[in-house]
C-alpha positions in Angstrom: 71.4 140.4 90.9 71.4 138.5 87.7 67.8 138.7 86.2 68.3 135.4 84.5 68.3 133.6 87.8 65.2 135.2 89.1 62.8 132.5 87.9 64.6 129.9 90.1 64.6 131.9 93.4 62.3 131.2 96.3 60.5 134.1 97.8 62.6 135.6 100.6 60.7 138.7 101.7 59.7 138.7 105.4 55.9 139.1 105.9 55.0 142.6 107.0 51.9 144.1 108.5 50.2 145.7 105.5 48.9 148.6 107.6 52.4 149.6 108.5 54.1 148.8 105.2 55.3 152.1 103.5 55.4 150.5 100.1 51.8 149.2 100.3 50.6 152.6 101.6 52.3 154.2 98.6 50.7 152.0 95.9 47.4 152.2 97.8 47.1 155.9 97.8 48.6 156.2 94.2 46.0 153.9 92.9 43.1 155.8 94.6 44.6 159.1 93.2 44.9 157.7 89.6 41.4 156.2 89.6 39.8 159.3 90.9 41.7 161.4 88.3 40.3 159.2 85.5 36.8 160.0 86.8 37.6 163.7 86.8 38.9 163.5 83.2 35.6 162.0 82.2 33.7 164.7 84.0 35.7 167.5 82.4 35.4 165.9 79.0 31.6 165.9 79.4 31.7 169.7 79.5 33.7 170.2 76.3 33.2 167.1 74.1 30.0 166.1 72.2 28.6 162.6 72.9 28.4 159.9 70.1 24.6 159.5 70.1 24.8 157.4 67.0 26.9 154.7 68.8 24.7 155.0 71.9 21.4 154.2 70.1 22.9 151.7 67.7 24.1 149.5 70.6 22.7 148.1 73.8 22.0 150.9 76.3 20.4 150.8 79.7 17.9 152.0 80.8 16.4 151.1 77.4 14.4 154.3 77.0 17.0 156.5 78.5 18.6 159.4 76.7 22.3 160.2 77.3 23.2 162.5 80.2 26.2 163.4 82.2 26.3 160.0 84.0 26.2 158.1 80.7 29.8 159.2 80.1 30.9 156.9 82.9 29.1 153.8 81.6 29.4 153.3 77.9 29.8 150.1 75.8 29.9 147.1 78.2 28.9 148.8 81.4 25.2 148.9 80.6 25.2 145.1 80.3 26.6 144.7 83.8 24.1 147.1 85.2 21.2 145.4 83.4 22.3 142.0 84.8 22.6 143.4 88.3 19.0 144.6 88.0 17.3 141.8 86.2 19.7 138.9 85.8 20.0 136.6 82.7 17.1 135.8 80.4 16.8 133.7 77.2 18.1 135.2 74.0 19.6 138.2 75.7 22.8 139.9 74.4 23.9 140.5 77.9 24.2 136.8 78.5 27.7 137.1 77.0 28.9 138.7 80.2 29.9 136.5 83.1 27.9 136.6 86.4 30.2 137.3 89.3 30.6 141.1 88.8 26.9 141.9 88.3 26.0 139.5 91.2 28.4 141.5 93.5 26.9 144.8 92.3 23.5 143.5 93.2 24.6 142.0 96.5 26.4 145.2 97.7 23.9 147.6 96.2 22.2 148.2 99.6 25.3 150.0 100.8 24.6 152.7 98.2 20.8 152.6 98.5 20.5 150.2 95.5 22.2 152.7 93.2 23.9 150.1 91.1 25.8 152.7 89.0 27.6 154.0 92.1 28.0 150.5 93.5 29.6 149.3 90.3 32.1 152.2 90.2 33.0 151.7 93.9 33.5 147.9 93.6 35.6 148.3 90.5 37.9 150.9 92.2 38.1 148.7 95.3 39.0 145.6 93.2 41.7 147.7 91.4 43.2 148.8 94.7 43.3 145.3 96.0 44.8 143.9 92.7 47.6 146.5 92.8 48.4 145.7 96.4 48.5 142.0 95.7 50.6 142.6 92.6 53.0 144.8 94.5 53.4 142.2 97.3 53.9 139.3 94.8 56.5 141.1 92.6 58.4 142.3 95.7 58.8 138.7 96.8 60.8 137.9 93.7 62.6 141.2 92.9 62.6 144.4 95.0 60.4 147.3 96.1 61.6 149.4 93.2 60.6 146.8 90.5 57.3 146.2 92.3 56.4 149.9 92.4 57.4 150.4 88.7 55.4 147.3 87.7 52.3 148.7 89.4 52.7 152.2 87.9 53.2 150.7 84.4 50.0 148.7 84.7 48.1 151.7 86.0 49.5 154.0 83.3 48.9 151.6 80.4 46.6 153.2 77.8 43.6 150.9 78.5 44.0 150.6 82.2 41.3 153.2 82.8 38.9 150.3 82.4 40.2 149.3 85.9 37.9 151.4 88.0 34.9 151.6 85.6 32.0 149.3 85.4 33.9 146.5 83.7 34.9 143.1 85.2 38.6 143.6 84.4 39.4 144.9 87.9 37.7 141.9 89.5 39.5 139.4 87.3 42.9 141.1 87.9 42.3 141.1 91.7 41.4 137.4 91.7 44.4 136.5 89.5 46.9 138.4 91.6 45.4 137.3 94.8 45.5 133.7 93.6 49.2 133.9 93.0 49.9 135.7 96.3 47.9 133.3 98.4 49.4 130.2 96.7 52.8 131.7 97.2 52.1 132.2 101.0 50.5 128.7 101.1 47.2 130.1 102.3 45.0 127.2 101.1 41.4 128.4 101.4 41.9 131.9 100.1 43.6 130.7 96.9 41.1 127.9 96.4 38.3 130.5 96.7 40.1 132.6 94.0 40.4 129.5 91.8 36.6 128.9 92.2 35.7 132.5 91.4 37.9 133.1 88.4 35.8 131.1 86.0 32.8 133.0 87.1 34.4 136.4 86.4 35.7 136.1 82.8 35.7 133.4 80.1 39.5 133.0 80.4 39.3 132.4 84.1 39.4 128.7 83.8 42.8 128.9 81.9 44.5 130.4 84.9 44.7 126.8 86.3 47.5 126.0 83.8 50.0 128.3 85.5 49.2 127.4 89.1 49.0 123.7 88.3 52.5 123.9 86.8 53.9 125.5 89.9 52.3 122.9 92.2 53.6 120.0 90.1 57.1 121.4 89.8 57.7 122.7 93.3 55.6 120.7 95.8 56.6 117.1 95.2 55.4 115.8 98.5 51.8 117.1 98.5 51.4 117.9 94.8 48.7 115.2 94.1 46.5 116.5 96.9 47.1 120.2 96.1 46.6 119.8 92.4 43.4 117.8 92.9 42.0 120.5 95.3 43.0 123.3 92.9 41.6 121.7 89.8 38.4 120.7 91.5 37.9 124.3 92.7 38.5 125.7 89.2 36.2 123.2 87.6 33.5 123.7 90.3 33.6 127.4 89.4 33.1 126.5 85.7 30.2 124.1 86.5 28.6 126.8 88.7 28.7 129.1 85.7 26.9 126.6 83.6 24.3 125.9 86.3 23.6 129.6 86.6 23.0 129.9 82.9 20.9 126.8 82.7 18.6 128.0 85.6 18.4 131.5 84.3 18.0 131.0 80.5 17.2 127.3 80.1 20.4 126.7 78.1 23.8 126.3 79.8 25.5 127.4 76.6 23.5 130.6 76.1 26.4 132.7 77.2 28.6 131.2 74.5 25.9 131.8 71.9 25.6 135.4 72.9 29.3 135.9 72.6 29.1 135.1 68.9 27.4 138.5 68.5 30.5 140.3 69.8 33.3 138.1 68.8 33.2 136.6 65.3 34.2 133.0 65.0 35.6 133.0 68.6 36.7 129.5 69.5 39.6 127.9 71.4 39.9 125.5 68.4 41.4 128.5 66.5 44.6 127.9 68.5 45.1 124.7 66.6 45.0 126.5 63.2 47.5 129.3 63.7 48.2 129.8 60.0 44.5 130.3 59.2 44.2 132.6 62.2 47.2 134.7 61.1 45.9 135.0 57.5 42.4 136.0 58.5 43.7 138.6 61.0 46.7 140.0 59.3 46.5 139.2 55.5 42.9 138.7 54.3 41.7 141.8 56.0 41.4 145.6 55.4 42.9 147.1 58.4 41.4 150.1 60.1 42.9 152.2 62.9 40.7 151.1 65.7 37.6 149.2 64.4 36.4 146.6 66.8 37.1 143.8 64.3 39.8 145.1 62.1 41.7 147.5 64.3 45.4 148.1 63.8 45.9 149.0 67.5 44.7 145.5 68.7 47.0 143.8 66.2 50.0 146.0 67.2 49.3 145.3 70.9 49.3 141.5 70.1 52.7 141.8 68.4 54.1 143.8 71.4 52.7 141.0 73.6 54.5 138.3 71.6 57.8 140.2 71.8 57.7 140.4 75.6 56.4 136.9 75.8 59.5 135.6 74.0 61.9 137.9 75.7 60.6 137.3 79.3 60.9 133.6 79.3 64.5 133.8 80.6 63.8 136.0 83.7 60.1 135.7 84.7 59.2 133.1 87.3 58.1 130.2 85.2 54.5 130.1 86.3 54.1 133.8 85.7 55.4 133.2 82.2 52.9 130.3 81.7 50.1 132.6 82.8 51.2 135.2 80.3 51.6 132.6 77.6 48.2 130.8 78.0 45.9 133.7 78.8 47.5 135.9 76.1 47.3 133.4 73.4 43.8 132.3 74.3 42.6 135.9 74.5 44.2 136.8 71.1 44.2 133.7 69.0 40.8 132.3 69.9 39.0 135.0 67.9 39.6 138.2 65.8 41.7 140.1 68.4 38.7 142.3 69.3 39.6 144.2 72.5 43.0 142.6 72.8 44.5 146.0 73.7 42.2 146.0 76.8 42.9 142.3 77.6 46.6 143.1 78.1 45.7 144.9 81.4 45.0 141.5 83.1 48.3 140.0 81.7 50.2 141.4 84.7 53.5 139.5 84.1 54.1 141.6 81.0 54.4 144.7 83.1 57.0 143.0 85.3 59.0 142.3 82.1 58.6 145.8 80.8 59.7 147.2 84.2 62.9 145.1 84.1 63.8 145.8 80.5 63.1 149.5 80.5 64.3 150.3 84.0 66.5 153.2 82.8 63.8 154.9 80.8 60.8 153.8 82.7 59.5 157.3 83.6 59.5 158.4 80.0 57.5 155.3 79.1 55.0 155.8 82.0 54.6 159.5 81.0 53.9 158.6 77.3 51.3 156.0 78.4 49.6 158.4 80.7 49.1 160.9 77.8 47.6 158.2 75.6 45.4 156.9 78.4 43.9 160.4 78.9 43.1 160.5 75.2 41.5 157.0 75.4 39.5 158.0 78.5 38.0 160.9 76.6 37.2 158.8 73.6 35.5 156.2 75.8 33.5 158.9 77.6 32.0 160.2 74.4 31.1 156.6 73.4 33.7 156.2 70.8 35.3 152.7 70.5 38.4 152.1 72.6 39.0 148.3 73.0 
């Protein structure tokens, strides 16, 4: 089939029972195996590698008076913020206010299942969300292409060097699950599930509200009879999620914008307005800067990742379903160009259409690519576990 025509095709795959679908079973068990292997790598690394106590004590760590131990290896950098919020919630002038509420709320809500051990709860939920995200992604990609492309897309995403964050106490897995579920449910015309995803996305990550651009485009373009009703319902659901976020921050901290103020500590000069000054943004991030290999603010790896993103963004316009491409365009540019590219290498993980594009373009050498990514990911997992900076 001509890949250039893919974007114009309607989904034609017959609905199957997920419990009896061999393809879904395959990605289900592969995802579990990969996520458990990542945890084993961290555990083995704890035996042989020294921990970066300097980074640990120089940054936020929780419990506050807690010295590093074996379990600290599984919860470095952002993870303590989510665990703190799950325990105590938001407070005025708190650095953790920069992190969005849905993930810590879910950790707290389901904590009773694990006897209120929020560390175990967070790991379990993150792995569960990852499994669900991969299943939704597999189903959605298979609708437009075939089972081979769907499987390779999922494996590429799981093998990507920073995909180990999917399954750790980070909100990336939750966001990816909601995004892939949103597209799947909208594709299947399942109204209430996809409206729920639209509501929850702005509560999970700052870029959640921008997902509306891709789905709104699809509704306007393809559903001419009911598009006014559907677009109104969808936009209202997304905006209601954003308003709920502001209400939570207002009640908890007294200032609905306290989360944005806290983000300034982590992301220098981060603002959507930077998108309207691309030349200044480029000069500040690529010219007027002394590059390092992987510094949070000046890292070469984040900038290289952004260039790779741009290459596939331009190339995939011809063969990705158009609303997938708009998702890739909007979320990628907002994530990268609204600030100083901090953590962009990690943000690629939720830009799932890029893995569809890579699976199509590199189909003949896909296993070499996956193998190379796995090796790099293992190195990154070990660096993360010793509290060294990895996106």
